[in-house]
C-alpha positions in Angstrom: 0.2 0.0 0.0 1.3 3.7 -1.2 -2.0 5.0 -0.4 -5.4 5.0 0.7 -6.4 4.6 -3.2 -4.7 1.3 -3.9 -4.9 0.0 -0.2 -6.2 -3.7 -0.5 -8.1 -2.8 2.8 -9.4 0.3 2.4 -9.5 0.6 -2.2 -13.1 0.6 -1.8 -13.7 2.6 0.4 -12.0 5.4 -0.9 -12.0 4.2 -4.4 -13.7 3.1 -7.3 -13.2 0.5 -9.9 -13.8 2.2 -12.0 -11.8 5.2 -11.3 -8.9 3.3 -10.8 -9.1 1.7 -14.4 -9.2 5.2 -15.6 -6.1 6.3 -13.8 -4.1 2.9 -14.5 -1.0 2.9 -15.8 -2.8 0.6 -18.6 -5.2 3.6 -19.5 -2.7 5.9 -19.9 -0.4 4.6 -21.8 -3.2 3.1 -24.3 -3.9 6.5 -24.9 -0.6 7.6 -25.8 -1.4 4.4 -28.2 -4.6 5.4 -29.3 -2.8 9.2 -29.9 0.0 7.5 -32.4 -2.7 5.7 -33.8 -4.7 8.0 -34.8 -2.4 10.5 -35.4 -0.9 8.0 -38.0 -4.2 7.6 -39.9 -4.5 11.3 -40.5 -1.0 12.0 -41.2 -1.4 8.9 -44.0 -4.5 10.8 -45.1 -2.3 14.3 -45.6 0.6 12.6 -47.4 2.8 13.8 -44.1 3.7 9.6 -43.9 3.5 7.2 -46.1 0.0 4.8 -45.8 2.1 1.9 -45.4 4.1 3.5 -42.0 0.6 4.6 -41.1 -0.8 1.0 -41.3 1.9 -0.5 -39.7 2.2 2.0 -36.7 -1.7 1.2 -36.3 -1.5 -2.7 -35.9 1.4 -2.2 -33.0 -0.9 0.4 -31.4 -2.3 -1.8 -29.0 -1.3 -2.4 -25.2 -0.3 -5.9 -25.6 2.5 -5.6 -27.9 3.9 -3.2 -24.6 7.4 -4.6 -22.8 6.0 -3.1 -19.4 9.5 -4.2 -17.8 11.3 -2.2 -21.0 8.8 0.8 -20.3 9.7 1.0 -16.6 13.2 0.6 -17.2 13.4 3.4 -19.7 11.2 5.9 -17.8 12.7 5.9 -14.8 16.1 6.6 -17.3 14.0 9.6 -19.1 11.6 10.8 -16.9 8.8 10.6 -18.9 7.2 7.5 -20.8 6.4 9.0 -23.9 9.6 8.5 -25.2 9.9 4.9 -24.8 6.5 3.9 -25.9 7.3 5.8 -29.2 10.9 3.6 -29.0 9.2 0.6 -28.7 6.8 1.4 -31.8 9.6 2.4 -33.5 11.9 -0.3 -33.2 8.7 -3.2 -34.0 7.8 -1.3 -37.3 11.0 -1.2 -38.2 11.5 -4.6 -38.0 8.9 -4.6 -40.8 10.7 -2.8 -43.4 13.8 -0.7 -42.6 13.5 3.1 -41.6 9.6 2.4 -41.5 9.1 3.2 -37.8 11.0 6.9 -38.4 7.7 8.0 -39.4 6.3 7.4 -36.0 5.8 10.2 -33.7 5.9 12.4 -36.8 5.6 16.5 -35.5 4.7 15.7 -32.0 5.9 16.0 -28.3 6.1 14.2 -25.2 3.5 16.4 -23.6 1.5 16.5 -26.8 0.6 12.6 -25.9 0.7 13.6 -21.9 -2.0 16.3 -22.5 -4.1 14.7 -24.6 -4.1 11.6 -22.7 -4.7 13.4 -19.6 -7.5 14.9 -21.3 -8.9 11.1 -22.6 -8.6 10.3 -18.9 -10.9 13.3 -17.8 -13.3 12.6 -20.2 -13.9 9.3 -18.8 -13.9 11.0 -15.3 -16.7 13.1 -16.2 -18.5 10.7 -18.0 -18.8 8.8 -14.3 -18.9 12.0 -12.5 -22.1 13.4 -14.5 -23.6 10.0 -14.1 -23.4 10.3 -10.1 -24.6 13.7 -10.2 -27.6 13.0 -12.0 -28.2 9.7 -9.9 -27.6 12.2 -6.9 -29.9 14.4 -8.0 -32.7 11.7 -8.8 -32.9 10.5 -5.0 -32.9 14.5 -3.6 -35.8 14.8 -6.0 -37.7 12.0 -4.4 -36.6 13.7 -0.3 -37.7 16.4 -1.5 -41.3 15.4 -3.1 -42.2 13.2 0.1 -40.8 15.4 2.6 -41.9 19.1 1.1 -44.5 19.2 4.4 -42.6 17.9 7.3 -42.1 20.0 9.6 -38.4 20.3 11.4 -36.1 22.8 13.4 -33.6 24.8 11.1 -30.8 25.2 12.9 -28.9 28.6 13.3 -25.4 28.7 14.9 -26.2 24.9 15.8 -29.2 26.4 17.9 -33.0 25.6 16.6 -33.8 28.8 14.7 -37.3 28.6 13.1 -39.3 25.3 11.4 -38.6 24.7 8.2 -39.7 21.6 6.0 -37.4 19.0 5.5 -37.9 18.9 1.9 -37.3 22.3 1.8 -33.7 21.3 3.4 -32.7 19.1 0.8 -34.4 21.5 -1.8 -31.7 23.9 -0.9 -29.0 20.8 -1.7 -30.6 20.1 -4.9 -30.2 23.6 -6.2 -26.6 23.1 -5.0 -26.2 20.4 -7.6 -28.3 21.6 -10.1 -25.6 24.4 -10.2 -22.7 22.1 -10.2 -24.3 20.1 -13.0 -24.4 23.5 -14.8 -20.7 24.4 -14.1 -19.6 20.6 -15.3 -21.1 21.3 -18.8 -19.9 24.9 -18.9 -16.1 23.5 -18.2 -16.4 20.7 -21.0 -15.4 22.7 -23.8 -12.4 24.8 -22.2 -11.6 21.1 -21.0 -11.8 18.9 -23.4 -9.5 20.1 -26.3 -6.5 18.1 -28.3 -2.8 19.2 -27.0 -0.8 18.7 -30.6 1.3 21.4 -31.1 5.2 20.5 -31.4 7.9 21.5 -29.2 7.4 25.4 -28.5 3.3 25.1 -29.5 4.1 26.6 -32.8 3.8 23.3 -35.2 7.1 24.2 -37.1 7.8 20.4 -37.7 4.6 20.2 -39.8 5.1 21.7 -43.3 5.2 20.8 -46.9 9.0 20.6 -47.0 9.0 17.9 -44.3 6.1 16.3 -45.4 6.5 12.8 -47.4 4.7 14.1 -50.1 2.1 17.1 -51.3 -0.9 17.3 -49.5 -4.7 16.5 -51.4 -6.2 19.9 -52.2 -8.3 21.4 -49.8 -11.9 20.2 -50.7 -13.8 22.8 -48.7 -13.0 26.6 -47.4 -12.5 24.8 -43.8 -9.7 22.6 -44.9 -8.0 25.9 -46.6 -5.3 25.9 -44.0 -1.4 25.4 -43.2 -0.7 21.8 -43.6 -0.2 21.7 -39.9 -3.5 22.9 -38.7 -5.0 20.7 -40.7 -3.9 18.1 -39.5 -4.5 19.0 -35.5 -8.5 19.6 -37.1 -8.0 16.0 -38.6 -6.6 14.7 -35.0 -8.9 16.5 -32.6 -12.2 14.7 -34.7 -10.2 11.6 -34.8 -10.0 12.0 -31.2 -13.2 12.8 -30.3 -12.0 16.5 -29.4 -11.8 20.4 -30.4 -9.5 22.2 -31.8 -6.8 24.3 -29.6 -7.1 28.0 -31.0 -3.8 27.1 -29.7 -1.0 25.7 -27.8 -1.2 25.2 -23.8 1.9 23.3 -22.7 2.0 25.4 -19.9 -1.1 27.2 -19.8 -3.0 24.8 -16.9 -6.4 26.8 -16.0 -9.0 24.2 -17.3 -6.7 21.6 -15.5 -7.4 23.9 -12.0 -10.6 24.7 -13.2 -12.0 21.3 -13.0 -9.7 20.5 -10.2 -11.5 23.3 -8.3 -15.3 22.7 -9.6 -14.5 19.1 -8.1 -13.6 20.9 -4.9 -16.9 22.9 -4.9 -18.8 19.5 -5.7 -17.4 17.5 -3.1 -17.4 20.4 -0.4 -21.4 20.5 -1.1 -21.6 16.7 -0.4 -19.3 17.2 3.1 -21.8 19.9 3.9 -24.8 17.1 3.4 -22.4 14.9 5.1 -21.7 17.2 8.0 -25.5 18.1 8.5 -26.2 14.2 8.7 -23.6 13.7 11.1 -25.0 16.4 13.2 -29.2 14.8 12.7 -27.8 11.7 14.0 -26.4 12.6 17.2 -28.4 10.9 20.2 -29.3 14.0 21.5 -31.3 14.5 18.1 -31.7 11.5 16.0 -33.7 13.1 13.3 -32.2 11.3 9.9 -29.7 8.7 10.0 -27.6 6.8 7.3 -28.5 3.8 5.9 -29.1 0.7 8.4 -26.5 -2.2 7.8 -25.9 -4.6 10.5 -22.2 -4.0 12.0 -21.7 -0.8 9.9 -20.5 2.1 12.4 -20.0 -0.2 14.9 -18.1 0.4 17.7 -15.3 -1.9 18.8 -15.9 -1.6 22.5 -19.8 0.1 22.4 -22.3 -2.2 21.5 -25.2 0.5 21.1 -22.9 2.8 18.9 -24.1 3.6 15.4 -21.4 5.6 13.9 -21.7 7.9 10.9 -19.4 6.1 8.8 -20.1 7.1 5.3 -20.2 10.7 6.5 -17.0 10.6 8.1 -15.4 8.9 4.9 -17.4 11.7 2.9 -16.0 14.6 5.1 -12.3 13.4 4.8 -12.4 13.2 1.2 -13.4 15.9 0.3 -11.1 17.7 2.7 -8.3 15.8 0.8 -9.9 17.1 -2.8 -9.9 20.9 -1.8 -6.2 20.8 -0.2 -5.0 19.3 -3.5 -7.0 21.4 -5.7 -5.0 24.1 -4.3 -2.4 21.9 -5.7 -3.4 22.2 -9.0 -3.6 25.8 -8.8 -0.1 25.8 -8.4 0.6 24.1 -11.5 -0.5 26.9 -13.2 2.5 29.3 -12.3 4.6 27.5 -15.1 7.5 28.8 -16.4 8.1 30.3 -20.2 6.8 27.4 -23.0 7.7 24.0 -21.4 7.7 24.0 -17.7 10.3 22.4 -15.3 8.2 21.1 -12.6 5.0 22.5 -12.4 3.4 20.3 -15.0 3.8 17.1 -12.7 2.6 18.0 -9.9 -0.8 17.2 -12.1 0.6 13.8 -12.6 1.0 13.7 -8.8 -2.1 15.1 -7.1 -5.1 14.9 -10.5 -5.3 11.3 -10.3 -5.8 11.7 -6.5 -8.4 14.9 -7.2 -10.6 12.4 -9.3 -11.1 9.3 -7.7 -11.9 10.7 -4.7 -14.2 13.0 -6.0 -15.9 10.0 -7.9 -16.0 8.1 -4.3 -17.1 11.0 -2.6 -20.1 11.0 -4.8 -20.4 7.4 -5.2 -20.8 7.9 -1.0 -23.2 10.6 -0.8 -25.4 8.8 -3.6 -25.9 6.0 -1.3 -26.1 7.9 2.0 -29.4 9.6 0.0 -30.8 6.9 -2.2 -31.0 4.9 1.6 -31.6 8.2 3.8 -33.8 6.8 7.0 -35.8 10.1 8.1 -37.3 10.1 11.5 -40.3 12.3 11.3 -41.4 12.1 15.0 -38.2 12.9 16.0 -38.5 16.0 14.1 -41.7 17.0 15.8 -40.3 15.8 19.4 -37.5 18.3 18.8 -39.8 20.9 17.5 -41.8 20.7 20.5 -38.8 20.5 22.6 -38.4 24.2 23.5 -42.3 24.5 24.5 -42.9 26.9 21.4 -39.8 28.9 21.8 -39.1 28.1 18.2 -41.8 30.0 16.7 -41.0 32.4 19.0 -40.4 35.0 15.6 -44.2 33.8 14.4 -45.3 35.3 17.8 -42.8 38.7 17.6 -44.6 39.3 13.9 -48.1 38.7 15.2 -47.5 41.0 17.6 -45.6 43.7 15.5 -48.5 45.0 13.8 -50.3 45.2 16.9 -47.5 47.0 19.7 -44.9 47.3 16.6 -42.3 45.2 15.8 -39.2 46.0 18.2 -41.4 46.7 20.8 -43.3 43.3 20.8 -39.3 41.6 19.9 -38.7 42.9 23.1 -41.6 41.6 24.9 -41.4 38.5 23.4 -37.7 37.8 24.3 -38.4 38.6 27.7 -41.7 35.8 27.7 -39.0 33.3 26.2 -36.6 34.0 29.3 -39.3 33.0 31.6 -40.8 30.0 30.0 -37.5 28.3 29.7 -36.5 29.3 33.1 -39.7 28.0 34.1 -40.0 25.2 32.0 -43.5 26.5 30.7 -45.2 26.1 27.2 -45.0 29.7 25.4 -48.5 29.8 25.1 -49.3 30.3 28.2 -47.4 33.1 29.2 -48.2 34.4 26.3 -52.0 33.8 27.1 -51.3 35.5 30.6 -49.6 38.4 29.2 -51.4 41.8 30.4 -50.1 43.9 27.2 -50.9 40.8 25.0 -54.4 41.0 26.0 -54.8 44.7 26.1 -53.7 44.5 22.1 -55.9 42.6 21.4 -54.2 39.3 20.1 -56.5 36.5 21.5 -55.7 33.2 22.9 -56.8 30.9 19.4 -54.5 33.4 17.4 -51.4 32.5 20.0 -52.1 29.1 20.1 -52.1 29.2 15.8 -48.8 31.2 16.4 -47.1 28.9 18.7 -48.1 25.5 16.4 -44.7 24.8 14.3 -46.7 23.7 11.5 -48.5 26.9 10.4 -44.8 28.7 10.1 -43.0 26.6 7.3 -43.3 30.2 5.5 -42.6 29.3 1.6 -40.8 26.1 2.3 -43.4 24.0 -0.2 -44.1 26.8 -2.8 -39.7 26.6 -2.6 -39.7 23.3 -3.1 -41.5 22.6 -5.8 -39.5 25.5 -7.5 -36.2 23.7 -7.1 -38.7 20.7 -8.8 -39.0 22.4 -11.7 -36.0 23.2 -12.6 
């Protein structure tokens, strides 16, 4: 074990099989090979390299053709895995015909392959993220609908504030995930972009003088451009990526943007998990993680049912936020090809992605199996014997006595009710000033009923559900 992500014991807690596959050596190297194969195909179409060379290059661009021990040794020696991959391809194609393999990697540079492979891995990661965020949204929609009128106490500074509905609480979370869905869609065009620019980003190596033969004439105005840009267009189309307007070897803002989008996304998951941990407290007991025998058990206290899923979500989300800061550091890259900042992404980006997917998986599980105790919510609303709706009383009296005067009056009565452990309504009915104001006992009872003071909870839930 080097991290919890590859631990035999913790792997399925802090990672997923899908993410592990995406960020494996096999997938990364396969994407290098996909790049080389696609490059050979489009360059043959443009007569930049011979068709025979392209055919043979494509044949050997397979994971099974790679000597992994040699790839590891050469990577340790050179510092990057791309050249060792290219060397193996060249050797294999040269074995078919001498010098034929020399057309491999024509006009490309190490970072072109590395960045494009990373973008393809991010595309795969985003596909999973979109799926899980959509599943979370569906689970929240069900909770909003089911509990839109279920009263509970809102908390302000960890104290009971005023009544809301549990559906309203879930709708606020759902609205957050709607915003995340929009953010993830918005960043895709900036992120899913090909990198193919050559040594310093100018595509200087691709020109009619370096090509195998004359390029075919353009068949449309969109093809009427320099050879290097025509090659770039075709390569992007082959790989299903957008064409960059200019090289981005040391412009890493799109990678950092994704990292910080994931930081925000997982932070929202942690906000929910934090609330759930608090709702699971013995003294509160309003909601619980899904019940599974022995899950969250204590080694010494048999009664314990710990919020273990929520704890995982919070820990992973904190880690993602910390690592996302490192991805911003990678933006500060020197000149046209950097000396170190780029490698920060190699270390942090796979972890950010794997932890994000795992955080979403845990959050989805918690929401889909969430246990809601409506009786506990009502019990806790009644705990303060009416103080939780003191705002409603203040506003009801404010029409007669003035808002600030009513505030101070109700404040003093609340203090007295708490000290005497007496229902607020009783003291309100007994108060002479309130009697003189014309607010009667029935109105006071109505004002002191938490179910009558949900505000526009239901209407707001419906507005979120409509989106």
